[in-house]
C-alpha positions as CSV (number, residue, x, y, z in Angstrom):
1,M,-9.3,-38.4,-88.2
2,R,-11.1,-35.8,-86.5
3,N,-11.2,-32.1,-87.9
4,L,-8.6,-30.1,-86.3
5,R,-11.1,-27.0,-85.8
6,E,-13.3,-29.7,-83.9
7,A,-10.7,-31.0,-81.7
8,R,-9.4,-27.4,-80.5
9,P,-11.0,-26.6,-77.3
10,A,-13.4,-23.8,-77.1
11,V,-12.2,-20.6,-75.9
12,K,-14.5,-18.8,-73.5
13,G,-15.8,-15.2,-74.6
14,T,-14.3,-12.4,-72.6
15,R,-16.5,-10.2,-70.8
16,P,-16.8,-6.5,-71.8
17,Y,-14.8,-4.4,-69.5
18,D,-17.0,-2.5,-66.9
19,A,-15.8,0.9,-65.9
20,S,-18.8,2.0,-63.9
21,K,-17.3,0.5,-60.5
22,R,-14.1,2.2,-61.1
23,R,-15.8,5.4,-62.0
24,E,-17.9,5.2,-58.9
25,Q,-15.0,4.5,-56.8
26,A,-13.2,7.3,-58.2
27,G,-16.2,9.4,-57.6
28,R,-16.1,8.7,-53.9
29,S,-12.5,9.2,-53.7
30,R,-13.2,12.9,-55.1
31,D,-16.0,13.7,-53.0
32,G,-14.1,12.4,-49.9
33,A,-11.0,14.4,-50.8
34,I,-13.4,17.4,-51.0
35,D,-15.0,16.8,-47.6
36,V,-11.9,16.6,-46.0
37,A,-10.3,19.7,-47.6
38,E,-13.2,21.6,-46.6
39,R,-12.9,20.6,-43.0
40,R,-9.2,21.1,-43.1
41,F,-9.5,24.6,-44.7
42,L,-12.2,25.9,-42.2
43,R,-10.6,24.4,-39.1
44,D,-6.8,25.1,-39.8
45,G,-6.6,28.0,-42.5
46,Y,-5.6,27.9,-45.8
47,A,-1.8,28.3,-45.4
48,N,-1.6,25.6,-42.7
49,T,-3.5,23.0,-44.5
50,T,-1.3,20.8,-46.8
51,I,-2.0,18.4,-49.5
52,S,-0.4,15.5,-47.7
53,A,-2.7,15.9,-44.5
54,I,-5.7,15.9,-47.0
55,A,-4.4,13.0,-48.7
56,D,-3.8,10.9,-45.5
57,D,-7.1,11.9,-44.1
58,A,-8.9,11.1,-47.3
59,G,-7.0,7.8,-47.8
60,I,-5.8,8.6,-51.0
61,S,-2.3,9.5,-52.5
62,V,-0.7,12.9,-53.1
63,D,-0.5,12.3,-56.3
64,T,-4.2,11.2,-56.7
65,I,-5.3,15.0,-55.6
66,Y,-2.8,16.8,-57.7
67,K,-4.2,14.7,-60.8
68,S,-7.7,15.3,-59.8
69,F,-7.6,19.1,-58.6
70,G,-4.2,20.4,-59.5
71,G,-3.5,21.7,-56.0
72,K,-5.4,23.5,-53.0
73,A,-6.7,26.1,-55.2
74,G,-8.3,23.4,-57.4
75,L,-9.7,22.1,-54.3
76,I,-11.3,25.4,-53.2
77,R,-13.0,25.7,-56.6
78,A,-14.5,22.2,-56.4
79,I,-15.7,23.0,-52.8
80,R,-17.3,26.3,-54.2
81,A,-18.9,24.3,-56.9
82,R,-20.4,21.9,-54.8
83,A,-21.7,24.2,-52.7
84,L,-23.5,26.3,-55.5
85,R,-25.2,23.3,-56.7
86,G,-27.4,23.7,-53.6
87,H,-29.8,21.0,-52.0
88,G,-31.7,18.4,-53.9
89,P,-31.3,16.9,-57.5
90,V,-31.5,19.6,-59.7
91,A,-28.7,22.4,-59.6
92,A,-29.4,25.8,-58.1
93,E,-28.1,27.3,-61.1
94,R,-30.5,25.2,-63.4
95,R,-33.2,26.2,-61.0
96,S,-32.5,29.8,-61.4
97,D,-32.6,29.7,-65.2
98,N,-36.1,27.8,-65.0
99,L,-37.5,30.8,-63.3
100,H,-37.3,32.9,-66.3
101,L,-39.1,30.2,-68.1
102,R,-41.7,29.8,-65.6
103,E,-42.2,33.1,-64.2
104,R,-43.8,36.3,-65.9
105,D,-43.4,38.6,-62.7
106,P,-40.1,39.7,-62.6
107,R,-40.7,40.0,-58.7
108,E,-41.5,36.3,-58.7
109,I,-38.1,35.5,-60.3
110,I,-36.1,37.8,-58.1
111,R,-37.9,36.4,-55.1
112,G,-36.8,32.9,-56.5
113,W,-32.9,33.9,-56.6
114,G,-33.3,35.3,-53.0
115,A,-34.3,31.8,-51.8
116,L,-31.5,30.4,-54.0
117,T,-29.3,32.8,-52.2
118,A,-30.3,32.0,-48.8
119,E,-29.9,28.1,-49.8
120,I,-26.3,27.9,-51.1
121,A,-24.9,30.8,-48.9
122,P,-24.5,28.8,-45.5
123,R,-22.1,26.2,-47.7
124,A,-20.6,28.6,-50.0
125,V,-19.7,31.7,-47.9
126,P,-17.4,30.4,-45.3
127,I,-15.0,28.8,-48.1
128,L,-15.2,32.1,-50.2
129,L,-14.6,34.2,-47.2
130,L,-11.3,32.1,-46.3
131,V,-10.2,32.9,-49.9
132,R,-10.8,36.7,-49.2
133,D,-8.9,36.7,-46.3
134,A,-5.9,34.4,-47.5
135,A,-5.9,36.4,-50.5
136,A,-4.2,39.3,-48.6
137,T,-0.6,37.6,-48.3
138,D,-1.1,34.8,-50.8
139,P,-0.6,35.6,-54.5
140,E,-2.2,32.5,-56.0
141,L,-5.2,32.9,-53.6
142,R,-5.7,36.8,-55.0
143,T,-5.7,35.7,-58.5
144,L,-8.2,32.7,-57.4
145,L,-10.3,35.5,-55.6
146,E,-10.7,37.7,-58.8
147,E,-11.5,34.5,-60.8
148,L,-14.7,33.5,-58.6
149,D,-15.5,37.3,-58.6
150,S,-15.2,37.5,-62.3
151,D,-17.5,34.2,-62.5
152,R,-20.0,35.5,-60.3
153,L,-20.2,38.9,-62.3
154,R,-20.5,36.8,-65.6
155,R,-23.5,34.8,-63.9
156,M,-25.3,37.9,-62.6
157,T,-24.7,39.7,-66.1
158,D,-26.7,36.8,-67.8
159,N,-29.3,37.2,-65.1
160,A,-29.6,40.7,-65.7
161,R,-29.5,40.4,-69.5
162,R,-32.6,38.3,-69.1
163,L,-34.4,40.8,-67.3
164,H,-33.6,43.1,-69.8
165,E,-34.5,40.9,-72.8
166,A,-38.1,40.6,-71.1
167,G,-38.5,44.4,-70.7
168,H,-38.1,44.2,-66.8
169,L,-35.4,46.6,-66.1
170,R,-35.9,50.1,-65.0
171,K,-36.0,52.7,-67.6
172,G,-32.4,53.9,-68.2
173,L,-30.8,51.1,-66.2
174,S,-28.2,49.3,-68.4
175,V,-27.5,45.5,-68.2
176,D,-24.0,46.3,-66.8
177,R,-25.2,48.5,-64.2
178,A,-28.2,46.0,-63.0
179,A,-25.3,43.2,-62.9
180,E,-23.2,45.1,-60.6
181,V,-26.4,45.4,-58.5
182,L,-27.0,41.6,-58.7
183,W,-23.2,41.0,-58.1
184,T,-23.3,43.2,-54.9
185,Y,-26.1,41.8,-53.4
186,S,-24.9,38.3,-54.1
187,A,-21.5,39.1,-52.5
188,P,-20.5,36.6,-49.5
189,E,-19.7,40.0,-47.4
190,L,-23.5,40.8,-47.5
191,Y,-24.2,37.4,-45.8
192,E,-21.3,37.7,-43.3
193,L,-22.7,41.1,-42.3
194,L,-26.4,40.1,-41.9
195,V,-26.6,36.7,-40.9
196,L,-23.0,35.7,-39.1
197,R,-22.8,39.0,-37.7
198,R,-26.1,40.4,-37.1
199,A,-28.0,37.1,-36.6
200,M,-30.4,37.6,-39.1
201,S,-32.1,34.5,-40.1
202,R,-31.6,32.7,-43.7
203,D,-35.3,33.2,-44.7
204,D,-35.1,36.6,-43.7
205,Y,-32.0,37.0,-45.6
206,G,-33.2,35.8,-48.7
207,R,-36.2,38.0,-48.6
208,F,-33.8,41.0,-47.9
209,V,-31.9,40.2,-51.0
210,A,-35.0,40.0,-53.1
211,E,-36.4,43.2,-52.0
212,A,-33.5,45.0,-52.4
213,I,-32.7,44.0,-55.9
214,S,-36.3,44.6,-56.9
215,A,-36.3,48.1,-55.5
216,A,-33.0,48.6,-57.2
217,V,-33.5,47.3,-60.7
218,L,-37.1,47.0,-61.3
219,E,-39.8,49.8,-62.0
220,P,-41.8,50.9,-58.9
221,R,-45.3,49.2,-58.8
222,R,-47.9,51.5,-59.8
223,L,-50.7,51.8,-57.1
224,P,-54.2,51.7,-58.1
225,P,-55.7,55.3,-58.2
226,R,-57.8,55.7,-55.1
227,S,-61.5,56.5,-55.5
228,R,-63.1,59.5,-54.8
229,A,-65.1,58.0,-51.9
230,G,-61.8,57.2,-50.3
231,R,-60.5,60.8,-50.2
């Protein structure tokens, strides 16, 4: 009689579960919802845009949006976060941090900040201005506006502290006051005034931001003494 173990048919090994495709699909669904929400908010306004309309346009369920974002305010956060990454494979915030490691001249650091501000503003500013306007009548958006302003101030405080630790800040200027300067010149309202209303080019806007910050927080450049022959 054959051995029972030998007579038992071989069981095929089960393949390990591969979640990469599901994650990829979920990522596409999330990005699609963000795209649709941004278009809807900017076209129809915050109050007139519904979660069900976003879900229908994105081809996903209302429950999926609530689970992924928590509602309209969460979608706003996601739109802003994507805009702040800027262009290219390296996020703008990471590139900003790298400026401190690469540059010794504080004016070059701030010039880099100006360029990054001009890069992200076209995508970030419209949604931030929408939040500002809707916050006048919507308590949830008022809370969100305070949250976003506080987050930007936190980031500007980090930048000001790095300038201070490197000995770049103007004598007598505190980190807190320098952070307020950076916070002011990175405000969406400045882009609104200069680019959207005065038609300043984005490159000029970036240079304006950098020059204004440098003048406000750094020691003035020392001009070389003139020679007697030049007097």
